[in-house]
C-alpha positions in Angstrom: 113.7 99.6 100.3 110.2 98.2 100.9 108.7 98.0 104.3 105.5 97.9 106.2 102.1 96.2 105.9 99.4 97.3 103.5 95.8 95.9 103.5 94.4 95.5 100.0 91.8 93.4 98.3 91.8 90.9 95.4 89.2 92.1 92.9 86.9 89.9 90.8 89.5 89.9 88.0 92.2 88.5 90.3 94.1 91.8 90.6 95.4 93.6 93.7 95.8 97.4 94.0 99.2 98.4 95.0 99.0 101.1 97.7 100.1 104.6 96.7 103.1 104.6 99.2 104.5 101.4 97.6 103.8 102.7 94.1 105.8 105.8 94.9 108.7 103.7 96.1 108.5 101.6 93.0 108.6 104.7 90.8 111.6 106.2 92.7 113.5 102.9 92.5 112.6 102.4 88.9 110.9 99.1 89.7 108.3 98.8 87.0 108.6 95.1 86.0 108.0 92.6 88.7 108.4 88.8 89.0 105.9 86.9 91.1 106.5 83.4 92.3 105.6 80.8 94.9 106.9 82.0 98.2 107.5 80.3 101.5 104.8 79.7 104.2 101.9 80.1 101.7 103.0 83.5 100.5 103.7 84.9 97.0 107.2 86.6 96.5 107.3 89.7 94.3 110.8 90.7 93.1 111.8 93.7 91.0 114.0 93.0 88.0 117.3 93.8 89.7 116.6 91.5 92.7 115.2 88.8 90.3 118.4 88.9 88.3 120.5 88.3 91.5 118.3 85.3 92.5 118.6 83.7 89.0 122.3 84.2 89.1 122.6 82.5 92.5 120.3 79.7 91.6 122.3 79.2 88.4 125.5 78.4 90.4 124.1 74.9 91.2 124.3 72.1 88.7 121.1 71.0 86.9 122.1 67.5 88.0 121.8 68.4 91.7 118.5 66.9 92.7 117.7 69.4 95.4 118.6 72.3 93.2 116.4 71.0 90.4 113.5 70.5 92.8 113.8 74.1 94.0 114.0 75.4 90.5 110.9 73.5 89.4 108.9 74.9 92.4 110.3 78.4 92.2 110.9 79.2 88.5 108.0 77.0 87.3 105.5 79.2 89.0 106.9 82.6 87.8 104.7 85.3 86.3 105.8 88.7 85.1 103.6 91.7 86.0 103.6 95.4 86.3 101.0 97.8 87.8 98.7 99.5 85.4 97.9 103.2 85.6 95.5 102.6 88.5 98.1 100.6 90.4 96.4 97.3 89.8 98.5 94.2 89.3 97.1 90.8 88.2 97.8 87.7 90.3 97.7 84.5 88.3 95.3 81.8 89.4 98.0 79.2 90.2 99.7 81.7 92.6 96.3 82.7 94.2 95.7 79.0 94.8 99.2 78.5 96.3 98.7 81.4 98.7 95.0 80.7 99.4 94.1 84.2 98.4 90.5 85.3 98.9 89.2 88.8 99.0 91.3 90.2 101.9 95.0 90.3 101.3 98.1 91.8 102.8 101.1 93.2 101.0 104.2 93.4 103.1 107.6 95.0 102.3 110.6 92.8 103.1 113.5 95.2 102.3 114.4 94.1 98.8 111.1 92.5 97.8 107.4 92.4 98.5 105.3 89.5 99.8 101.6 88.9 99.2 99.6 87.0 101.8 96.1 86.0 102.6 95.2 88.3 105.5 94.1 85.3 107.6 97.3 83.2 106.7 99.5 86.3 107.5 97.8 86.8 110.9 98.2 83.1 111.8 101.9 83.2 110.7 102.5 86.3 112.9 100.9 84.6 115.9 102.9 81.5 115.4 106.2 83.4 115.1 105.6 85.9 117.8 107.2 83.8 120.5 110.4 83.3 118.4 110.7 87.0 117.4 113.1 87.9 120.2 115.3 84.9 119.5 115.3 85.7 115.8 116.6 89.2 116.6 119.3 87.8 118.8 120.5 85.3 116.2 120.6 88.0 113.5 122.1 90.8 115.4 124.2 89.1 118.0 125.8 87.0 115.3 127.2 90.2 113.6 128.9 91.3 116.8 130.5 87.9 117.3 131.7 87.9 113.7 133.2 91.3 114.1 135.0 90.3 117.3 136.2 87.1 115.6 137.5 89.0 112.6 139.3 91.5 114.9 141.0 88.6 116.8 142.0 87.0 113.5 143.4 90.3 112.2 145.3 90.7 115.5 146.8 87.2 115.1 145.0 85.7 118.1 
């Protein structure tokens, strides 16, 4: 599981240094190979191989003749790059993804449970500020929904 926020920098060769704590988690989880792609809200998604395989499988369930599915595949899979940290924990970020995420020198790597996200520090801070007012509502929808589902399932099982 990946969590937390880590400040890092993009070096002159377009690489980030993965913080030690995250590298240790990667090693424990056996996550050596990573797949980077265009993320939402001007971020870059980084998926370890096992999560990447799940996403590919899910996306493959939709017909190549479905216009919305093919548009998503173009945007998502068309920007994929494989990477793995070197011995010093550095990972290259391709130019097209750096441009997508408006990455400059200061970047933030955040853990989002099953994957990582790479953000420009300024874009990440603006995103947090924008979503702060919705944060409590997001929690209510995520967690209250589970209670309602459990209650509904209990009623169905009881024949109500």
